[in-house]
PDB file of the backbone (N, CA, C, O) and the ligand in Angstrom, with CONECT records:
HET     ZN  A 101       1
ATOM      1  N   MET A   1     -38.674 -48.081  24.266  1.00  0.00           N
ATOM      2  CA  MET A   1     -40.067 -47.599  24.385  1.00  0.00           C
ATOM      3  C   MET A   1     -40.200 -46.493  25.424  1.00  0.00           C
ATOM      4  O   MET A   1     -39.777 -46.649  26.570  1.00  0.00           O
ATOM      5  N   PRO A   2     -40.794 -45.371  25.012  1.00  0.00           N
ATOM      6  CA  PRO A   2     -40.929 -44.201  25.985  1.00  0.00           C
ATOM      7  C   PRO A   2     -41.870 -44.484  27.056  1.00  0.00           C
ATOM      8  O   PRO A   2     -42.831 -45.229  26.864  1.00  0.00           O
ATOM      9  N   ALA A   3     -41.644 -43.929  28.167  1.00  0.00           N
ATOM     10  CA  ALA A   3     -42.547 -44.031  29.316  1.00  0.00           C
ATOM     11  C   ALA A   3     -43.911 -43.371  28.944  1.00  0.00           C
ATOM     12  O   ALA A   3     -43.976 -42.407  28.181  1.00  0.00           O
ATOM     13  N   PRO A   4     -44.926 -43.914  29.494  1.00  0.00           N
ATOM     14  CA  PRO A   4     -46.275 -43.325  29.121  1.00  0.00           C
ATOM     15  C   PRO A   4     -46.365 -41.788  29.424  1.00  0.00           C
ATOM     16  O   PRO A   4     -47.023 -41.035  28.707  1.00  0.00           O
ATOM     17  N   ASP A   5     -45.669 -41.366  30.524  1.00  0.00           N
ATOM     18  CA  ASP A   5     -45.812 -39.860  30.831  1.00  0.00           C
ATOM     19  C   ASP A   5     -45.030 -39.154  29.809  1.00  0.00           C
ATOM     20  O   ASP A   5     -45.447 -38.034  29.511  1.00  0.00           O
ATOM     21  N   THR A   6     -43.969 -39.590  29.208  1.00  0.00           N
ATOM     22  CA  THR A   6     -43.314 -38.936  28.102  1.00  0.00           C
ATOM     23  C   THR A   6     -44.186 -38.838  26.881  1.00  0.00           C
ATOM     24  O   THR A   6     -44.183 -37.797  26.225  1.00  0.00           O
ATOM     25  N   THR A   7     -44.890 -39.804  26.561  1.00  0.00           N
ATOM     26  CA  THR A   7     -45.799 -39.807  25.441  1.00  0.00           C
ATOM     27  C   THR A   7     -46.932 -38.848  25.675  1.00  0.00           C
ATOM     28  O   THR A   7     -47.345 -38.153  24.747  1.00  0.00           O
ATOM     29  N   ARG A   8     -47.471 -38.781  26.925  1.00  0.00           N
ATOM     30  CA  ARG A   8     -48.547 -37.830  27.209  1.00  0.00           C
ATOM     31  C   ARG A   8     -48.033 -36.435  27.109  1.00  0.00           C
ATOM     32  O   ARG A   8     -48.724 -35.577  26.558  1.00  0.00           O
ATOM     33  N   VAL A   9     -46.830 -36.146  27.622  1.00  0.00           N
ATOM     34  CA  VAL A   9     -46.261 -34.822  27.574  1.00  0.00           C
ATOM     35  C   VAL A   9     -46.061 -34.415  26.118  1.00  0.00           C
ATOM     36  O   VAL A   9     -46.355 -33.277  25.752  1.00  0.00           O
ATOM     37  N   GLN A  10     -45.585 -35.292  25.314  1.00  0.00           N
ATOM     38  CA  GLN A  10     -45.342 -34.893  23.860  1.00  0.00           C
ATOM     39  C   GLN A  10     -46.643 -34.669  23.206  1.00  0.00           C
ATOM     40  O   GLN A  10     -46.750 -33.722  22.426  1.00  0.00           O
ATOM     41  N   LEU A  11     -47.708 -35.494  23.459  1.00  0.00           N
ATOM     42  CA  LEU A  11     -49.037 -35.320  22.803  1.00  0.00           C
ATOM     43  C   LEU A  11     -49.593 -33.961  23.317  1.00  0.00           C
ATOM     44  O   LEU A  11     -50.140 -33.236  22.487  1.00  0.00           O
ATOM     45  N   ARG A  12     -49.510 -33.575  24.528  1.00  0.00           N
ATOM     46  CA  ARG A  12     -50.032 -32.354  25.065  1.00  0.00           C
ATOM     47  C   ARG A  12     -49.286 -31.165  24.364  1.00  0.00           C
ATOM     48  O   ARG A  12     -49.887 -30.163  23.979  1.00  0.00           O
ATOM     49  N   SER A  13     -47.965 -31.342  24.230  1.00  0.00           N
ATOM     50  CA  SER A  13     -47.154 -30.184  23.611  1.00  0.00           C
ATOM     51  C   SER A  13     -47.662 -30.042  22.181  1.00  0.00           C
ATOM     52  O   SER A  13     -47.939 -28.917  21.764  1.00  0.00           O
ATOM     53  N   GLU A  14     -47.802 -31.123  21.401  1.00  0.00           N
ATOM     54  CA  GLU A  14     -48.291 -31.040  20.036  1.00  0.00           C
ATOM     55  C   GLU A  14     -49.635 -30.411  19.977  1.00  0.00           C
ATOM     56  O   GLU A  14     -49.869 -29.541  19.138  1.00  0.00           O
ATOM     57  N   LEU A  15     -50.581 -30.834  20.881  1.00  0.00           N
ATOM     58  CA  LEU A  15     -51.912 -30.220  20.858  1.00  0.00           C
ATOM     59  C   LEU A  15     -51.942 -28.776  21.132  1.00  0.00           C
ATOM     60  O   LEU A  15     -52.636 -28.017  20.456  1.00  0.00           O
ATOM     61  N   LEU A  16     -51.161 -28.353  22.167  1.00  0.00           N
ATOM     62  CA  LEU A  16     -51.057 -26.963  22.552  1.00  0.00           C
ATOM     63  C   LEU A  16     -50.458 -26.134  21.457  1.00  0.00           C
ATOM     64  O   LEU A  16     -50.899 -25.010  21.220  1.00  0.00           O
ATOM     65  N   ARG A  17     -49.440 -26.670  20.770  1.00  0.00           N
ATOM     66  CA  ARG A  17     -48.741 -25.938  19.668  1.00  0.00           C
ATOM     67  C   ARG A  17     -49.818 -25.847  18.528  1.00  0.00           C
ATOM     68  O   ARG A  17     -49.932 -24.773  17.938  1.00  0.00           O
ATOM     69  N   GLY A  18     -50.554 -26.829  18.211  1.00  0.00           N
ATOM     70  CA  GLY A  18     -51.533 -26.862  17.146  1.00  0.00           C
ATOM     71  C   GLY A  18     -52.618 -25.831  17.439  1.00  0.00           C
ATOM     72  O   GLY A  18     -53.024 -25.118  16.521  1.00  0.00           O
ATOM     73  N   SER A  19     -53.089 -25.721  18.632  1.00  0.00           N
ATOM     74  CA  SER A  19     -54.072 -24.759  19.090  1.00  0.00           C
ATOM     75  C   SER A  19     -53.468 -23.381  18.912  1.00  0.00           C
ATOM     76  O   SER A  19     -54.107 -22.504  18.332  1.00  0.00           O
ATOM     77  N   ASN A  20     -52.246 -23.166  19.399  1.00  0.00           N
ATOM     78  CA  ASN A  20     -51.635 -21.803  19.237  1.00  0.00           C
ATOM     79  C   ASN A  20     -51.457 -21.407  17.761  1.00  0.00           C
ATOM     80  O   ASN A  20     -51.693 -20.262  17.374  1.00  0.00           O
ATOM     81  N   HIS A  21     -51.035 -22.385  16.957  1.00  0.00           N
ATOM     82  CA  HIS A  21     -50.936 -22.097  15.530  1.00  0.00           C
ATOM     83  C   HIS A  21     -52.286 -21.682  14.992  1.00  0.00           C
ATOM     84  O   HIS A  21     -52.341 -20.686  14.271  1.00  0.00           O
ATOM     85  N   PHE A  22     -53.326 -22.332  15.269  1.00  0.00           N
ATOM     86  CA  PHE A  22     -54.707 -22.053  14.788  1.00  0.00           C
ATOM     87  C   PHE A  22     -55.021 -20.583  15.236  1.00  0.00           C
ATOM     88  O   PHE A  22     -55.402 -19.757  14.406  1.00  0.00           O
ATOM     89  N   MET A  23     -54.856 -20.268  16.562  1.00  0.00           N
ATOM     90  CA  MET A  23     -55.196 -18.954  17.063  1.00  0.00           C
ATOM     91  C   MET A  23     -54.329 -17.955  16.330  1.00  0.00           C
ATOM     92  O   MET A  23     -54.829 -16.894  15.955  1.00  0.00           O
ATOM     93  N   ARG A  24     -53.097 -18.225  16.113  1.00  0.00           N
ATOM     94  CA  ARG A  24     -52.226 -17.235  15.451  1.00  0.00           C
ATOM     95  C   ARG A  24     -52.816 -16.970  13.983  1.00  0.00           C
ATOM     96  O   ARG A  24     -52.769 -15.823  13.537  1.00  0.00           O
ATOM     97  N   GLU A  25     -53.331 -17.937  13.277  1.00  0.00           N
ATOM     98  CA  GLU A  25     -53.913 -17.807  12.024  1.00  0.00           C
ATOM     99  C   GLU A  25     -55.082 -16.780  12.006  1.00  0.00           C
ATOM    100  O   GLU A  25     -55.330 -16.041  11.053  1.00  0.00           O
ATOM    101  N   LEU A  26     -55.768 -16.826  13.182  1.00  0.00           N
ATOM    102  CA  LEU A  26     -56.999 -15.932  13.291  1.00  0.00           C
ATOM    103  C   LEU A  26     -56.525 -14.478  13.251  1.00  0.00           C
ATOM    104  O   LEU A  26     -57.309 -13.616  12.855  1.00  0.00           O
ATOM    105  N   LEU A  27     -55.324 -14.168  13.626  1.00  0.00           N
ATOM    106  CA  LEU A  27     -54.831 -12.865  13.714  1.00  0.00           C
ATOM    107  C   LEU A  27     -53.956 -12.512  12.591  1.00  0.00           C
ATOM    108  O   LEU A  27     -53.205 -11.541  12.691  1.00  0.00           O
ATOM    109  N   GLU A  28     -54.000 -13.274  11.462  1.00  0.00           N
ATOM    110  CA  GLU A  28     -53.186 -13.038  10.218  1.00  0.00           C
ATOM    111  C   GLU A  28     -53.491 -11.566   9.772  1.00  0.00           C
ATOM    112  O   GLU A  28     -54.628 -11.103   9.684  1.00  0.00           O
ATOM    113  N   GLY A  29     -52.385 -10.923   9.517  1.00  0.00           N
ATOM    114  CA  GLY A  29     -52.569  -9.489   9.031  1.00  0.00           C
ATOM    115  C   GLY A  29     -52.651  -8.496  10.125  1.00  0.00           C
ATOM    116  O   GLY A  29     -52.808  -7.302   9.869  1.00  0.00           O
ATOM    117  N   ASN A  30     -52.547  -8.952  11.362  1.00  0.00           N
ATOM    118  CA  ASN A  30     -52.645  -7.974  12.555  1.00  0.00           C
ATOM    119  C   ASN A  30     -51.474  -8.292  13.403  1.00  0.00           C
ATOM    120  O   ASN A  30     -51.666  -8.898  14.457  1.00  0.00           O
ATOM    121  N   ALA A  31     -50.281  -7.943  13.049  1.00  0.00           N
ATOM    122  CA  ALA A  31     -49.037  -8.374  13.737  1.00  0.00           C
ATOM    123  C   ALA A  31     -49.021  -7.725  15.171  1.00  0.00           C
ATOM    124  O   ALA A  31     -48.293  -8.229  16.027  1.00  0.00           O
ATOM    125  N   HIS A  32     -49.750  -6.690  15.449  1.00  0.00           N
ATOM    126  CA  HIS A  32     -49.681  -6.080  16.709  1.00  0.00           C
ATOM    127  C   HIS A  32     -50.904  -6.474  17.626  1.00  0.00           C
ATOM    128  O   HIS A  32     -51.067  -5.955  18.731  1.00  0.00           O
ATOM    129  N   GLY A  33     -51.698  -7.364  17.131  1.00  0.00           N
ATOM    130  CA  GLY A  33     -52.779  -7.846  17.898  1.00  0.00           C
ATOM    131  C   GLY A  33     -52.297  -8.738  19.011  1.00  0.00           C
ATOM    132  O   GLY A  33     -51.438  -9.595  18.803  1.00  0.00           O
ATOM    133  N   VAL A  34     -52.858  -8.536  20.223  1.00  0.00           N
ATOM    134  CA  VAL A  34     -52.423  -9.429  21.372  1.00  0.00           C
ATOM    135  C   VAL A  34     -53.481 -10.549  21.549  1.00  0.00           C
ATOM    136  O   VAL A  34     -54.696 -10.355  21.505  1.00  0.00           O
ATOM    137  N   MET A  35     -52.887 -11.720  21.750  1.00  0.00           N
ATOM    138  CA  MET A  35     -53.772 -12.882  21.785  1.00  0.00           C
ATOM    139  C   MET A  35     -53.297 -13.761  22.999  1.00  0.00           C
ATOM    140  O   MET A  35     -52.116 -13.799  23.345  1.00  0.00           O
ATOM    141  N   PRO A  36     -54.305 -14.467  23.624  1.00  0.00           N
ATOM    142  CA  PRO A  36     -53.912 -15.301  24.788  1.00  0.00           C
ATOM    143  C   PRO A  36     -53.568 -16.729  24.228  1.00  0.00           C
ATOM    144  O   PRO A  36     -54.464 -17.553  24.045  1.00  0.00           O
ATOM    145  N   PHE A  37     -52.303 -16.990  23.973  1.00  0.00           N
ATOM    146  CA  PHE A  37     -51.930 -18.298  23.497  1.00  0.00           C
ATOM    147  C   PHE A  37     -51.848 -19.211  24.776  1.00  0.00           C
ATOM    148  O   PHE A  37     -51.776 -18.739  25.910  1.00  0.00           O
ATOM    149  N   PHE A  38     -51.864 -20.498  24.510  1.00  0.00           N
ATOM    150  CA  PHE A  38     -51.694 -21.502  25.504  1.00  0.00           C
ATOM    151  C   PHE A  38     -50.205 -21.601  25.974  1.00  0.00           C
ATOM    152  O   PHE A  38     -49.295 -21.666  25.147  1.00  0.00           O
ATOM    153  N   CYS A  39     -49.982 -21.609  27.308  1.00  0.00           N
ATOM    154  CA  CYS A  39     -48.687 -21.929  27.857  1.00  0.00           C
ATOM    155  C   CYS A  39     -48.268 -23.338  27.417  1.00  0.00           C
ATOM    156  O   CYS A  39     -49.028 -24.295  27.563  1.00  0.00           O
ATOM    157  N   GLU A  40     -47.093 -23.444  26.896  1.00  0.00           N
ATOM    158  CA  GLU A  40     -46.576 -24.680  26.340  1.00  0.00           C
ATOM    159  C   GLU A  40     -45.662 -25.423  27.340  1.00  0.00           C
ATOM    160  O   GLU A  40     -44.841 -26.225  26.897  1.00  0.00           O
ATOM    161  N   CYS A  41     -45.762 -25.198  28.646  1.00  0.00           N
ATOM    162  CA  CYS A  41     -44.977 -25.907  29.569  1.00  0.00           C
ATOM    163  C   CYS A  41     -45.411 -27.378  29.589  1.00  0.00           C
ATOM    164  O   CYS A  41     -46.398 -27.743  28.951  1.00  0.00           O
ATOM    165  N   ASP A  42     -44.660 -28.232  30.333  1.00  0.00           N
ATOM    166  CA  ASP A  42     -44.928 -29.571  30.371  1.00  0.00           C
ATOM    167  C   ASP A  42     -45.782 -30.003  31.628  1.00  0.00           C
ATOM    168  O   ASP A  42     -45.858 -31.194  31.930  1.00  0.00           O
ATOM    169  N   HIS A  43     -46.399 -29.054  32.332  1.00  0.00           N
ATOM    170  CA  HIS A  43     -47.229 -29.430  33.444  1.00  0.00           C
ATOM    171  C   HIS A  43     -48.603 -29.766  32.998  1.00  0.00           C
ATOM    172  O   HIS A  43     -49.331 -28.898  32.517  1.00  0.00           O
ATOM    173  N   ALA A  44     -48.984 -31.015  33.144  1.00  0.00           N
ATOM    174  CA  ALA A  44     -50.282 -31.438  32.779  1.00  0.00           C
ATOM    175  C   ALA A  44     -51.301 -30.623  33.567  1.00  0.00           C
ATOM    176  O   ALA A  44     -51.188 -30.576  34.792  1.00  0.00           O
ATOM    177  N   GLY A  45     -52.307 -29.966  32.937  1.00  0.00           N
ATOM    178  CA  GLY A  45     -53.295 -29.286  33.669  1.00  0.00           C
ATOM    179  C   GLY A  45     -53.037 -27.778  33.624  1.00  0.00           C
ATOM    180  O   GLY A  45     -53.887 -27.013  34.080  1.00  0.00           O
ATOM    181  N   CYS A  46     -51.940 -27.335  33.110  1.00  0.00           N
ATOM    182  CA  CYS A  46     -51.678 -25.982  32.976  1.00  0.00           C
ATOM    183  C   CYS A  46     -52.263 -25.402  31.674  1.00  0.00           C
ATOM    184  O   CYS A  46     -51.832 -25.771  30.581  1.00  0.00           O
ATOM    185  N   PHE A  47     -53.225 -24.510  31.794  1.00  0.00           N
ATOM    186  CA  PHE A  47     -53.848 -23.840  30.719  1.00  0.00           C
ATOM    187  C   PHE A  47     -53.671 -22.357  30.865  1.00  0.00           C
ATOM    188  O   PHE A  47     -54.546 -21.604  30.437  1.00  0.00           O
ATOM    189  N   ALA A  48     -52.607 -21.902  31.435  1.00  0.00           N
ATOM    190  CA  ALA A  48     -52.424 -20.499  31.742  1.00  0.00           C
ATOM    191  C   ALA A  48     -52.210 -19.757  30.372  1.00  0.00           C
ATOM    192  O   ALA A  48     -51.543 -20.250  29.463  1.00  0.00           O
ATOM    193  N   PRO A  49     -52.805 -18.582  30.300  1.00  0.00           N
ATOM    194  CA  PRO A  49     -52.683 -17.803  29.024  1.00  0.00           C
ATOM    195  C   PRO A  49     -51.357 -17.147  28.914  1.00  0.00           C
ATOM    196  O   PRO A  49     -50.905 -16.576  29.906  1.00  0.00           O
ATOM    197  N   ALA A  50     -50.700 -17.174  27.816  1.00  0.00           N
ATOM    198  CA  ALA A  50     -49.502 -16.468  27.418  1.00  0.00           C
ATOM    199  C   ALA A  50     -49.939 -15.357  26.454  1.00  0.00           C
ATOM    200  O   ALA A  50     -50.187 -15.561  25.265  1.00  0.00           O
ATOM    201  N   TRP A  51     -50.013 -14.136  27.078  1.00  0.00           N
ATOM    202  CA  TRP A  51     -50.437 -13.008  26.258  1.00  0.00           C
ATOM    203  C   TRP A  51     -49.255 -12.532  25.405  1.00  0.00           C
ATOM    204  O   TRP A  51     -48.278 -11.981  25.911  1.00  0.00           O
ATOM    205  N   LEU A  52     -49.382 -12.766  24.076  1.00  0.00           N
ATOM    206  CA  LEU A  52     -48.291 -12.324  23.178  1.00  0.00           C
ATOM    207  C   LEU A  52     -48.959 -11.708  21.884  1.00  0.00           C
ATOM    208  O   LEU A  52     -50.060 -12.041  21.447  1.00  0.00           O
ATOM    209  N   THR A  53     -48.129 -10.770  21.347  1.00  0.00           N
ATOM    210  CA  THR A  53     -48.525 -10.296  20.021  1.00  0.00           C
ATOM    211  C   THR A  53     -48.185 -11.335  19.009  1.00  0.00           C
ATOM    212  O   THR A  53     -47.399 -12.244  19.280  1.00  0.00           O
ATOM    213  N   VAL A  54     -48.782 -11.214  17.802  1.00  0.00           N
ATOM    214  CA  VAL A  54     -48.408 -12.150  16.805  1.00  0.00           C
ATOM    215  C   VAL A  54     -46.885 -12.087  16.512  1.00  0.00           C
ATOM    216  O   VAL A  54     -46.257 -13.126  16.306  1.00  0.00           O
ATOM    217  N   ALA A  55     -46.330 -10.946  16.496  1.00  0.00           N
ATOM    218  CA  ALA A  55     -44.921 -10.808  16.213  1.00  0.00           C
ATOM    219  C   ALA A  55     -44.091 -11.527  17.226  1.00  0.00           C
ATOM    220  O   ALA A  55     -43.089 -12.155  16.882  1.00  0.00           O
ATOM    221  N   GLU A  56     -44.507 -11.445  18.536  1.00  0.00           N
ATOM    222  CA  GLU A  56     -43.792 -12.130  19.552  1.00  0.00           C
ATOM    223  C   GLU A  56     -43.901 -13.623  19.385  1.00  0.00           C
ATOM    224  O   GLU A  56     -42.923 -14.357  19.528  1.00  0.00           O
ATOM    225  N   TYR A  57     -45.164 -14.083  19.065  1.00  0.00           N
ATOM    226  CA  TYR A  57     -45.432 -15.485  18.790  1.00  0.00           C
ATOM    227  C   TYR A  57     -44.568 -15.990  17.636  1.00  0.00           C
ATOM    228  O   TYR A  57     -43.915 -17.026  17.766  1.00  0.00           O
ATOM    229  N   ASP A  58     -44.553 -15.288  16.532  1.00  0.00           N
ATOM    230  CA  ASP A  58     -43.754 -15.676  15.419  1.00  0.00           C
ATOM    231  C   ASP A  58     -42.277 -15.676  15.697  1.00  0.00           C
ATOM    232  O   ASP A  58     -41.584 -16.542  15.165  1.00  0.00           O
ATOM    233  N   HIS A  59     -41.756 -14.805  16.462  1.00  0.00           N
ATOM    234  CA  HIS A  59     -40.425 -14.775  16.904  1.00  0.00           C
ATOM    235  C   HIS A  59     -40.044 -16.120  17.693  1.00  0.00           C
ATOM    236  O   HIS A  59     -39.033 -16.773  17.435  1.00  0.00           O
ATOM    237  N   ALA A  60     -40.933 -16.438  18.638  1.00  0.00           N
ATOM    238  CA  ALA A  60     -40.682 -17.632  19.341  1.00  0.00           C
ATOM    239  C   ALA A  60     -40.702 -18.882  18.458  1.00  0.00           C
ATOM    240  O   ALA A  60     -40.020 -19.865  18.747  1.00  0.00           O
ATOM    241  N   ARG A  61     -41.491 -18.837  17.376  1.00  0.00           N
ATOM    242  CA  ARG A  61     -41.601 -19.984  16.499  1.00  0.00           C
ATOM    243  C   ARG A  61     -40.330 -20.078  15.646  1.00  0.00           C
ATOM    244  O   ARG A  61     -39.769 -21.152  15.431  1.00  0.00           O
ATOM    245  N   VAL A  62     -39.898 -18.877  15.162  1.00  0.00           N
ATOM    246  CA  VAL A  62     -38.656 -18.848  14.410  1.00  0.00           C
ATOM    247  C   VAL A  62     -37.429 -19.344  15.222  1.00  0.00           C
ATOM    248  O   VAL A  62     -36.545 -20.042  14.724  1.00  0.00           O
ATOM    249  N   GLN A  63     -37.448 -18.950  16.447  1.00  0.00           N
ATOM    250  CA  GLN A  63     -36.413 -19.374  17.373  1.00  0.00           C
ATOM    251  C   GLN A  63     -36.497 -20.841  17.734  1.00  0.00           C
ATOM    252  O   GLN A  63     -35.509 -21.431  18.171  1.00  0.00           O
ATOM    253  N   GLY A  64     -37.598 -21.402  17.567  1.00  0.00           N
ATOM    254  CA  GLY A  64     -37.899 -22.860  17.921  1.00  0.00           C
ATOM    255  C   GLY A  64     -38.110 -22.978  19.388  1.00  0.00           C
ATOM    256  O   GLY A  64     -37.935 -24.072  19.925  1.00  0.00           O
ATOM    257  N   THR A  65     -38.484 -21.902  20.104  1.00  0.00           N
ATOM    258  CA  THR A  65     -38.756 -22.040  21.510  1.00  0.00           C
ATOM    259  C   THR A  65     -40.198 -22.126  21.784  1.00  0.00           C
ATOM    260  O   THR A  65     -41.033 -21.702  20.984  1.00  0.00           O
ATOM    261  N   SER A  66     -40.508 -22.689  22.949  1.00  0.00           N
ATOM    262  CA  SER A  66     -41.848 -22.857  23.454  1.00  0.00           C
ATOM    263  C   SER A  66     -42.200 -21.502  24.083  1.00  0.00           C
ATOM    264  O   SER A  66     -41.327 -20.705  24.424  1.00  0.00           O
ATOM    265  N   ILE A  67     -43.552 -21.266  24.226  1.00  0.00           N
ATOM    266  CA  ILE A  67     -43.961 -20.041  24.890  1.00  0.00           C
ATOM    267  C   ILE A  67     -44.551 -20.449  26.251  1.00  0.00           C
ATOM    268  O   ILE A  67     -45.159 -21.508  26.404  1.00  0.00           O
ATOM    269  N   PHE A  68     -44.339 -19.554  27.229  1.00  0.00           N
ATOM    270  CA  PHE A  68     -44.722 -19.873  28.636  1.00  0.00           C
ATOM    271  C   PHE A  68     -45.430 -18.620  29.184  1.00  0.00           C
ATOM    272  O   PHE A  68     -44.987 -17.486  29.006  1.00  0.00           O
ATOM    273  N   ALA A  69     -46.555 -18.896  29.860  1.00  0.00           N
ATOM    274  CA  ALA A  69     -47.301 -17.890  30.368  1.00  0.00           C
ATOM    275  C   ALA A  69     -46.488 -17.066  31.458  1.00  0.00           C
ATOM    276  O   ALA A  69     -46.581 -15.840  31.530  1.00  0.00           O
ATOM    277  N   ARG A  70     -45.682 -17.827  32.304  1.00  0.00           N
ATOM    278  CA  ARG A  70     -45.022 -17.145  33.404  1.00  0.00           C
ATOM    279  C   ARG A  70     -43.885 -16.443  32.857  1.00  0.00           C
ATOM    280  O   ARG A  70     -43.638 -15.328  33.317  1.00  0.00           O
ATOM    281  N   ALA A  71     -43.113 -16.949  31.894  1.00  0.00           N
ATOM    282  CA  ALA A  71     -41.971 -16.233  31.356  1.00  0.00           C
ATOM    283  C   ALA A  71     -42.459 -14.939  30.644  1.00  0.00           C
ATOM    284  O   ALA A  71     -41.798 -13.900  30.666  1.00  0.00           O
ATOM    285  N   ASP A  72     -43.575 -15.056  30.054  1.00  0.00           N
ATOM    286  CA  ASP A  72     -44.150 -13.818  29.424  1.00  0.00           C
ATOM    287  C   ASP A  72     -44.441 -12.791  30.404  1.00  0.00           C
ATOM    288  O   ASP A  72     -44.143 -11.616  30.185  1.00  0.00           O
ATOM    289  N   ALA A  73     -45.038 -13.191  31.535  1.00  0.00           N
ATOM    290  CA  ALA A  73     -45.390 -12.241  32.581  1.00  0.00           C
ATOM    291  C   ALA A  73     -44.104 -11.558  33.196  1.00  0.00           C
ATOM    292  O   ALA A  73     -44.069 -10.352  33.440  1.00  0.00           O
ATOM    293  N   LEU A  74     -43.108 -12.371  33.414  1.00  0.00           N
ATOM    294  CA  LEU A  74     -41.836 -11.920  33.869  1.00  0.00           C
ATOM    295  C   LEU A  74     -41.186 -10.945  33.010  1.00  0.00           C
ATOM    296  O   LEU A  74     -40.720  -9.894  33.450  1.00  0.00           O
ATOM    297  N   ALA A  75     -41.148 -11.310  31.707  1.00  0.00           N
ATOM    298  CA  ALA A  75     -40.592 -10.455  30.647  1.00  0.00           C
ATOM    299  C   ALA A  75     -41.212  -9.079  30.617  1.00  0.00           C
ATOM    300  O   ALA A  75     -40.528  -8.062  30.501  1.00  0.00           O
ATOM    301  N   ARG A  76     -42.540  -9.075  30.726  1.00  0.00           N
ATOM    302  CA  ARG A  76     -43.267  -7.858  30.629  1.00  0.00           C
ATOM    303  C   ARG A  76     -43.119  -6.949  31.891  1.00  0.00           C
ATOM    304  O   ARG A  76     -43.299  -5.731  31.867  1.00  0.00           O
ATOM    305  N   ALA A  77     -42.792  -7.628  32.931  1.00  0.00           N
ATOM    306  CA  ALA A  77     -42.589  -6.856  34.203  1.00  0.00           C
ATOM    307  C   ALA A  77     -41.254  -6.123  34.335  1.00  0.00           C
ATOM    308  O   ALA A  77     -41.057  -5.277  35.206  1.00  0.00           O
ATOM    309  N   LEU A  78     -40.258  -6.527  33.336  1.00  0.00           N
ATOM    310  CA  LEU A  78     -38.991  -5.886  33.293  1.00  0.00           C
ATOM    311  C   LEU A  78     -39.004  -4.432  32.846  1.00  0.00           C
ATOM    312  O   LEU A  78     -37.952  -3.797  32.779  1.00  0.00           O
TER     313      LEU A  78
HETATM  314 ZN    ZN A 101     -47.736 -23.670  31.948  1.00  0.00          ZN2+
END
């Protein structure tokens, strides 16, 4: 039986991914539109925006990786 915190983290992750998927659908046909997706880190209470283009978001989904606000900011600073 998983620990309650594990279940909560998994539920949070699924909710954030679902929300991000919905927002991505709003930009269908606009691959270069930038959108504030939810950071998908496992810190409860983190609702930092991860500013990504649809193409960047799709790339993350194809790779099977989560998106993170901080990583996005660091990547853009390079
Ligand atoms: Zn976060």
